[in-house]
C-alpha positions in Angstrom: 0.0 0.0 0.0 1.3 3.5 -0.8 2.4 5.7 2.1 -0.4 8.2 1.5 -2.8 5.3 2.1 -1.6 4.8 5.7 -3.1 8.1 6.9 -6.6 8.5 8.4 -9.5 9.3 6.1 -12.1 11.5 7.7 -15.8 11.0 7.3 -19.0 12.1 8.9 -21.5 9.6 10.3 -25.0 9.7 8.9 -28.2 7.5 9.0 -28.6 5.4 5.9 -31.7 4.0 4.2 -32.4 1.5 7.0 -31.6 -1.5 4.7 -28.2 -2.4 6.2 -29.7 -4.9 8.7 -31.5 -6.7 6.0 -28.5 -7.0 3.7 -26.0 -7.8 6.5 -28.3 -10.6 7.6 -28.5 -12.0 4.1 -24.7 -12.0 3.7 -24.0 -12.9 7.3 -23.0 -16.5 6.6 -20.5 -15.4 3.9 -19.0 -12.9 6.4 -18.6 -15.6 9.0 -17.0 -18.0 6.6 -14.7 -15.6 4.8 -13.9 -13.0 7.5 -14.3 -15.0 10.7 -16.7 -12.6 12.3 -20.4 -12.6 13.0 -21.3 -9.1 12.0 -23.7 -6.9 13.9 -26.9 -6.7 11.7 -26.4 -3.3 10.2 -23.9 -0.9 8.8 -22.3 2.3 10.0 -22.6 4.8 7.2 -20.2 7.7 6.8 -19.6 10.3 4.1 -16.0 11.1 3.3 -14.9 14.7 3.5 -14.6 16.1 0.0 -10.8 16.3 -0.1 -10.5 12.6 0.9 -12.9 11.0 -1.6 -10.5 10.5 -4.6 -7.5 9.4 -2.6 -9.6 7.0 -0.4 -11.0 5.2 -3.4 -7.6 5.1 -5.1 -6.1 3.6 -1.9 -9.1 1.2 -1.5 -8.3 -0.2 -5.0 -4.8 -0.9 -3.9 -5.9 -3.2 -1.0 -6.9 -6.8 -1.5 -10.6 -7.1 -1.0 -12.6 -10.2 -0.1 -15.5 -11.1 -2.4 -18.6 -12.3 -0.7 -21.2 -13.9 -3.0 -24.8 -13.7 -2.2 -26.8 -16.7 -1.1 -29.0 -18.2 -3.8 -32.5 -16.7 -3.1 -35.0 -17.3 -5.8 -36.2 -14.1 -7.6 -33.9 -11.9 -5.6 -31.7 -9.4 -7.4 -28.5 -9.7 -5.3 -24.9 -9.2 -6.3 -21.6 -9.9 -4.7 -20.1 -7.5 -2.2 -16.4 -6.8 -1.7 -15.1 -6.1 1.7 -11.9 -4.4 2.7 -10.1 -4.5 6.1 -9.9 -1.2 8.0 -9.7 0.3 11.5 -12.3 2.8 12.8 -11.0 4.9 15.7 -8.7 1.9 16.5 -11.3 -0.8 16.2 -11.1 -3.5 13.5 -13.9 -3.1 10.9 -14.6 -4.0 7.3 -15.6 -1.6 4.5 -18.4 -3.1 2.5 -18.7 -2.2 -1.2 -21.8 -3.7 -2.8 -21.6 -4.2 -6.5 -25.2 -2.9 -6.6 -25.7 0.3 -4.5 -27.5 3.6 -4.5 -24.5 5.3 -2.9 -21.7 7.2 -4.6 -18.1 6.6 -3.9 -18.1 9.3 -1.1 -20.0 6.9 1.2 -18.3 4.3 3.3 -20.4 1.4 4.7 -18.7 -0.3 7.7 -19.5 -3.6 9.4 -18.0 -5.1 12.6 -18.8 -7.7 15.2 -20.4 -5.0 17.4 -22.7 -2.0 17.0 -20.1 0.7 16.2 -22.4 3.6 17.2 -22.6 2.2 20.8 -19.0 1.0 21.1 -17.6 4.3 20.0 -20.3 6.7 21.2 -21.1 7.8 17.6 -24.2 9.7 16.4 -25.1 11.4 13.1 -22.6 14.2 12.5 -19.8 12.5 14.4 -16.4 12.7 12.6 -14.6 9.4 12.4 -11.1 8.4 11.1 -10.9 5.3 8.9 -7.5 3.6 8.4 -7.2 1.0 5.7 -5.3 -2.1 6.7 -3.6 -4.6 4.5 -4.1 -8.2 5.7 
Protein backbone atom coordinates (compact mmCIF):
# COMPACT_ATOMS: atom_id res chain seq x y z
CA UNK A 1 0.00 0.00 0.00
CA UNK A 2 1.25 3.50 -0.76
CA UNK A 3 2.42 5.67 2.12
CA UNK A 4 -0.42 8.16 1.47
CA UNK A 5 -2.83 5.31 2.12
CA UNK A 6 -1.63 4.81 5.68
CA UNK A 7 -3.14 8.09 6.85
CA UNK A 8 -6.58 8.49 8.38
CA UNK A 9 -9.48 9.31 6.09
CA UNK A 10 -12.06 11.54 7.71
CA UNK A 11 -15.78 10.97 7.30
CA UNK A 12 -19.03 12.13 8.89
CA UNK A 13 -21.50 9.56 10.25
CA UNK A 14 -25.04 9.67 8.85
CA UNK A 15 -28.15 7.51 9.00
CA UNK A 16 -28.56 5.36 5.93
CA UNK A 17 -31.66 4.04 4.23
CA UNK A 18 -32.37 1.50 6.96
CA UNK A 19 -31.59 -1.46 4.70
CA UNK A 20 -28.23 -2.43 6.22
CA UNK A 21 -29.71 -4.86 8.74
CA UNK A 22 -31.52 -6.74 5.99
CA UNK A 23 -28.49 -7.03 3.71
CA UNK A 24 -25.97 -7.81 6.45
CA UNK A 25 -28.30 -10.60 7.60
CA UNK A 26 -28.50 -12.03 4.07
CA UNK A 27 -24.69 -12.03 3.66
CA UNK A 28 -23.97 -12.94 7.30
CA UNK A 29 -22.95 -16.54 6.60
CA UNK A 30 -20.48 -15.39 3.94
CA UNK A 31 -19.01 -12.85 6.37
CA UNK A 32 -18.61 -15.58 9.02
CA UNK A 33 -16.98 -18.01 6.59
CA UNK A 34 -14.65 -15.55 4.81
CA UNK A 35 -13.93 -12.96 7.51
CA UNK A 36 -14.30 -15.01 10.67
CA UNK A 37 -16.74 -12.57 12.25
CA UNK A 38 -20.43 -12.62 12.99
CA UNK A 39 -21.33 -9.07 12.01
CA UNK A 40 -23.70 -6.85 13.92
CA UNK A 41 -26.85 -6.74 11.74
CA UNK A 42 -26.44 -3.30 10.25
CA UNK A 43 -23.88 -0.95 8.78
CA UNK A 44 -22.35 2.28 10.00
CA UNK A 45 -22.58 4.81 7.19
CA UNK A 46 -20.21 7.73 6.80
CA UNK A 47 -19.61 10.30 4.08
CA UNK A 48 -15.97 11.08 3.32
CA UNK A 49 -14.89 14.70 3.50
CA UNK A 50 -14.58 16.08 -0.03
CA UNK A 51 -10.78 16.26 -0.07
CA UNK A 52 -10.46 12.56 0.90
CA UNK A 53 -12.86 10.97 -1.62
CA UNK A 54 -10.51 10.46 -4.59
CA UNK A 55 -7.48 9.36 -2.57
CA UNK A 56 -9.55 7.03 -0.39
CA UNK A 57 -10.98 5.24 -3.43
CA UNK A 58 -7.57 5.05 -5.08
CA UNK A 59 -6.12 3.55 -1.91
CA UNK A 60 -9.05 1.16 -1.50
CA UNK A 61 -8.33 -0.18 -4.97
CA UNK A 62 -4.75 -0.95 -3.86
CA UNK A 63 -5.94 -3.16 -0.97
CA UNK A 64 -6.91 -6.79 -1.48
CA UNK A 65 -10.64 -7.10 -1.02
CA UNK A 66 -12.58 -10.22 -0.11
CA UNK A 67 -15.49 -11.08 -2.41
CA UNK A 68 -18.63 -12.32 -0.68
CA UNK A 69 -21.16 -13.94 -2.99
CA UNK A 70 -24.84 -13.65 -2.17
CA UNK A 71 -26.76 -16.73 -1.12
CA UNK A 72 -29.04 -18.23 -3.76
CA UNK A 73 -32.46 -16.70 -3.12
CA UNK A 74 -35.05 -17.28 -5.85
CA UNK A 75 -36.23 -14.11 -7.60
CA UNK A 76 -33.89 -11.88 -5.57
CA UNK A 77 -31.66 -9.42 -7.40
CA UNK A 78 -28.50 -9.74 -5.35
CA UNK A 79 -24.89 -9.19 -6.33
CA UNK A 80 -21.57 -9.91 -4.67
CA UNK A 81 -20.09 -7.47 -2.20
CA UNK A 82 -16.39 -6.80 -1.74
CA UNK A 83 -15.12 -6.07 1.74
CA UNK A 84 -11.86 -4.42 2.75
CA UNK A 85 -10.11 -4.51 6.12
CA UNK A 86 -9.90 -1.23 8.03
CA UNK A 87 -9.73 0.31 11.49
CA UNK A 88 -12.25 2.81 12.77
CA UNK A 89 -10.99 4.89 15.66
CA UNK A 90 -8.69 1.94 16.47
CA UNK A 91 -11.31 -0.82 16.21
CA UNK A 92 -11.08 -3.49 13.45
CA UNK A 93 -13.88 -3.11 10.90
CA UNK A 94 -14.65 -4.05 7.30
CA UNK A 95 -15.58 -1.63 4.54
CA UNK A 96 -18.44 -3.08 2.50
CA UNK A 97 -18.67 -2.18 -1.19
CA UNK A 98 -21.77 -3.73 -2.78
CA UNK A 99 -21.60 -4.21 -6.54
CA UNK A 100 -25.17 -2.86 -6.64
CA UNK A 101 -25.68 0.28 -4.54
CA UNK A 102 -27.49 3.60 -4.49
CA UNK A 103 -24.52 5.33 -2.87
CA UNK A 104 -21.75 7.23 -4.63
CA UNK A 105 -18.07 6.65 -3.88
CA UNK A 106 -18.05 9.26 -1.13
CA UNK A 107 -20.02 6.93 1.16
CA UNK A 108 -18.32 4.27 3.26
CA UNK A 109 -20.39 1.45 4.75
CA UNK A 110 -18.74 -0.33 7.66
CA UNK A 111 -19.46 -3.61 9.43
CA UNK A 112 -18.00 -5.07 12.60
CA UNK A 113 -18.83 -7.67 15.20
CA UNK A 114 -20.43 -4.99 17.42
CA UNK A 115 -22.75 -2.00 16.98
CA UNK A 116 -20.14 0.66 16.25
CA UNK A 117 -22.38 3.58 17.23
CA UNK A 118 -22.64 2.16 20.76
CA UNK A 119 -19.02 1.02 21.09
CA UNK A 120 -17.56 4.34 19.97
CA UNK A 121 -20.32 6.68 21.17
CA UNK A 122 -21.15 7.85 17.65
CA UNK A 123 -24.19 9.70 16.38
CA UNK A 124 -25.14 11.41 13.14
CA UNK A 125 -22.61 14.15 12.49
CA UNK A 126 -19.77 12.46 14.40
CA UNK A 127 -16.43 12.70 12.63
CA UNK A 128 -14.58 9.39 12.37
CA UNK A 129 -11.14 8.38 11.13
CA UNK A 130 -10.88 5.33 8.90
CA UNK A 131 -7.53 3.63 8.37
CA UNK A 132 -7.15 1.03 5.65
CA UNK A 133 -5.28 -2.09 6.71
CA UNK A 134 -3.58 -4.64 4.54
CA UNK A 135 -4.11 -8.22 5.74
